[in-house]
N, C-alpha and C positions, 0 to 999 in steps of 0.2 A: 631322250635327246642328248646328244653329245654336248659337252660344255664348249662354249665359244668365248672369245675375248674381244674387248673393245679397244681399238688402237689408241683412241684418245685418252682413255684411262691408263693404258699401258705406258704411254710416254711419261707419266707422272710417277710410275712405280720405280722400285729400286733396280729392276733388271728388265731388259728387253730381250725376248727370245722369240724369233719367228724364222721362217725359211731363209731370210735375207740378212738378218742382223742378230748377233748375239753379243750382248754387253751387259755389264753390271755397273751400277752407279758408283762414281768416284773410284773406279779401279777395284771395286770389291769382287768377291767371289760369286759365282752363280750358286744360288740356293736351290738345290734340287728338290728338297722337301716342299718348298713353296711352289716350285714348278709342277710337281706331281699334283698338288692340291688344286692349282689353277687350271691345269689341263684336264684333270679328271682321270688320269691313268692310275695304275696301281704299282706299288713297289714289288720288285722281283725278289722274293726272299729265298732262303736256303732250301726250302721244300721244293722249289722248282728246279734248282740245281741238282738236288738228289734224284728227283723224278726223271730228269733228262738223262742222267747217268744210268738209271735203272732201265729205262726204255730203250736206250741205244747201245748199252753195254760198252760205252766208251768213256774215258775220263772227260769230265767237263772242260770245255775250252777255258784257257786262262782268262779270257774276257768275261766268261760267265762266272767262274768261281771267285773272281776278285771284284765283282760288281761293276765292271765297265758297262756291261748291259744290265741296267738296274731297274728298268720300268717296263711295263707291258700293258697291252689291252687284249684280253681274251686269250692269252697264251695257254691258259688252262684248257680252253675249248679245243685248241689244236692238239694238245697232248691227250685229251680225252678221246678225240677222234682217232688219233694215231693208235692209241691203245686198243680201240675197237677194231682196228684193221682198216680204217678209212684213210685215204690218201690226202695229201695237200700239196700245194706248190709254194715256192718262194718267189718273192718279188723285191728287188731293190734297184737302185739307180744311181746315176751320176750326172750332174750338170757340168758339161765340159767347157769350162771357162779359162783353162790354163793348159799350157803345153805339157807340163809335168805335174804329177800328183805329189802332195806332201803326205807325211805319215798319217795325219788325221783323215785324209781321204781313203787310205787303205783299210782303216779299221772295220767299216761295215763289210767290205769285201772279204777280208780275212775271216771274219766271223760267219759270213754267209757261206763261204767255202766249207767251214766246219759243219754247219747245219746241213748243207747238201750231202756231204759225205756221211754224216751220222744218221740222218733220217732217210737217205737214199731217195731223194725227191727231185723233181725238175725245178728249174729256176729261169725266170725271165729278168733281164737287166735292161732298164730303160735309160737311154742316153738322151737327156732333154736338151738337145741342141737348139730346139726352137725357143725354149725358155731363156737360155743364155743369150741368144740373138736379141731377145727383147729386153732383158734386164741389164746386160753388159754392153749393149750397143755394138755388138759384133755383127759383121756381115753374115749373111746366110752361108756363104762359101767358107768363111773362116770357122764358123760354128761347126759345120760339117767336118772340116779338116780336124779340128780339135777333138771331135767325137771319135774319129778313127784312132787318133793318137792315144786318147784315154782308153779306148777299147783294148789297146795292146797292153797297157798296164793292168787292166782288169783281167785279161786272159792270163797274164803272167802270174796271177794269184793261184792258178792251178785248177780252174774249174773244168768239170767233165763235159766235153763237147757233146756227148751223147745225151746229156740232160740239161743243156744250157742254150738259151736263145737270147742273144744280145740284139737290141734294135734301136735305131735312131728314129726319133719322132718324125723328122723331115722325110725319112724314107718309108716309114711303116704306117703312119696315121692314115686311115681310110677304111672303107668296108665295115666289118663288124666292130672294129675298134671305134670308128667314128660314130656308129650308131649308138654305142654305149655312152660316148661323150655327150651326144645330144640328149639322151635320157637323163644323164646327171645334170646337165645344164638346165633342163626344164624344171628340175626339182630344187634348184638353189636360187633364191631371190638375190637381187642386187644388194639389198640391205644386209642379208646374211653374209655374203661374200666380203662386204666391207667390214662387217663386224669380226669375221674370222681373220682376214688378212690385212686389214687396215688400209685398203686402197683409198686414194683420194681423187678429187676431181682433176688433179694434174696427171694422174696415171693414164697411159694410153689404153685403149680397149683391149689390146693384145694381152696385157697383164690380167685384166679382169676375166678374160675368156680362157686363161691357161689352166686353172685348177682342175677342170674335168680331164685334161690330158694326163695329169699325174694320178688322177683317181682311178681311171678305168683299167689299168693293168691288174688291179685287184680282183677283176671279174674274169673268170676263165673264158667266157664267150668272146672276149676281146682277142683271143688267139685261137681261131677255129682250126688252124693247121696243127695245133698242139692238143687242144682239149675239146674237140668236137664231141657233143653228147655228154659232156661232163660239167654241166652248168652248176651242179651242186658242190663242185670242188672248193675246198676252203683255201684261203691264201694267208701266208704269214710274211710280214714285211719287217726285215731287220733294217734299222735306220737310226740316225742320231735323233734326239728328241726335238730338235728344231723343225723337223719335218712333220711333226704331229698335227699341225693345223690342217694340212692337206687331207689327212686321213680321219680326223674328226668329222670333217665335211663328208668324206666318203662313207663313213660308218653311219652317219645320219641318213644318207640317201639309199644305201644298199638294200635294206629290206623293202623299201618302197618300189624298187624296180626288180625285185625277185632274187636277190643274191644274199649270201652270208655277209655279215660285216667282216672286213679283213681284220686279222689279228696283227698286233705289232709287238716287237721286242726292241726296246729303245736304249741307246747308249748315252753315256756321258759325253761331253765335249772333250776333245783332246786339246789340252791347253797350249797356248803360245809359250815359247821359251821364256818370255819376259814375265809371265805370271798367269794366274788362273782367273782373270777377269773376263775371259771369253774363250774363243777357240782360235786355232791357227788361221792366219790370213794369207791367202795367195798373193795379196798385194804388198806384203812386207816380207821379203825373202829372209830377213833375219829373225822372223818370228817362227820359222818353220824349218824342219828338216825335210828335204825333198828326196825323192827316189833317184834323182840325178846327181845328188851331192857326192863328192869324193870323200874318202876317209879323212883327208886333210880339212875339207869343208866342215865335216861333221864335228871333228875335234875342235876346230875354231869356234863354231857356233855354240857348242856345249860349254866350252871354257869361257867364252866372251859374253854370251847372252843368256845362259840358263840361270834364272833367278833361284837363289838358294836360301835355305833357312839356317845356314851355318853362321856362326858368330864372326865378328869383324877382326878378331885376332885369335891366334892359336891358343893363347892362354885362356881367353874367355870361352873358346870352343871346348877346350878340355874340361873346363869347369861346368859349363851350362849345357853343352851339347847342342844339337841342331833342332830347329823347329820343323818337324816332318810335315806338318799340316800345310806349310806354304812352299815346301822345297820341290822345285820342278824336276830335278834329276830323280828324286825318289818317285814322283808321280809317273815319270816316263818309264822307270824300271818296273813299276806296278803294271804297266801295259805290256811290256815287251820282254822282261826277264822271266823265262819259263820256270826256272827252278824256284819253287816256293821256299825251300829251306835257305837258299842263298839270299833271297830277298829279305826274309825275316832276320837273318844274321846282319845284313847291311843296315837295316832299319834299327835294330837293337844297338849296334856298335856306333852308328852315326848319331842316333838320338842321345846316346850316353856320352858323346864326345871322344870316344876312343878311335873313331874313324873320321878323317878329315874330309872336307868338301872336295878337295882335289882328287882324293882317292875314289869318291863316289862318282865324280864326273868322268874320271878315267874309265871306270867300269861301264858307265852309261855309253860313252863314246864307242867302246868295244862292242857292246850289244847292238847299238844302232848301226854301226858300220857293217857288222855281219848281216843284219837284216837287209840293209839297203843293197849290199853287194850281191846277196842271194837273189833279191828281186831284179837287180839290173841284169844278171846272167839270164834269168828266166825271160825277161822282156826282150833281150837281144835275140832270143830264139823264136820270138813271135813274128811270123811273116805276114805280108799282106794277104796271102792266100788263106792263112789261118783266120784272120779277121773276117774275110769274106765267108768262110765256112761257118763261123759262130753267128754271123749276121744273116745267113741265108734263111729264107722262109721255107722250112722243111719240117717234116714230122720228126719226133724224137722217139724212135721205136723202143728204146730201152729206158725211158725216163722214170719208170717206177720199179726197175729191177734192182 
């Protein structure tokens, strides 16, 4: 049985991590070792990185080799199956609650794009417009509009249309998908869903009924137009670790209704500019770098709001160096600066006080500006017709080629 958590106890702990809230007590850092122990997942060690490189004959993604994706559930089973010649598919998603994505939102899609290319496998992307309608008090129409806008940013990440199906819950739920939802719902008691997700008597029933919607894309029969006759197909879910509760529930139910447990590969949170006590928030524009930010915006946010571990005077900084453990520019460079040698040089020089905070921030602004401008160009090329094509219910004839 997968580990579950009790929300009443959780409120008294030092950190709260669930699909709707990520925070550490008194502005502290998220303790990922404690999170792994509590959730019952496993640490993704170097042996996995080496194995992925051997099996795919590709350099491991920067997010993999630097531990951004740091935990897993049964990733070894996926790699065993792949090595035997068995296929699998990828599933990830997005809750469309804002017009534009920030960099934290891009991370799972950037990594999923790498996995799709490296393993040459199909991908389903769920847009949970129904969830955001219920949790964010958005109208159905606004949730649907945001889903299409977010789909454009997702498509701009470069996914292969011949291997990718993007779907909106409002548009797709029904038929075989709904049958699987009902099967899951019958296996999960109200007490269990309260224990996993912390629902209270004040939550409306839409919230309580939602978890099966996010669970069943893990099962190939939910997509008969893609995987008809392939009910034994395994699923790998790249996601941030705050989504783990949904899939602990799913993994508990899957064998009872005849499916493999989905495997997960889970990422750290991308921290807010102000510090590492949580993740970026769409409700605070100064906590995040958005894909719509100009070069001027990025430079301002990095210089004004990025928390640093540098000393408060040049003299002290030269003497003591920077505290890299709390420095947000270094953490952002760890995500997005591809060159390992340059990153190590910056960390060494900055930590020793030979490089100043302003120099590190300048380099970070350059890296982020290049990333955002590249994404903006790609998104500008995404048409409404392309969105329709990715979201069309159709076979993917080349999905395993």
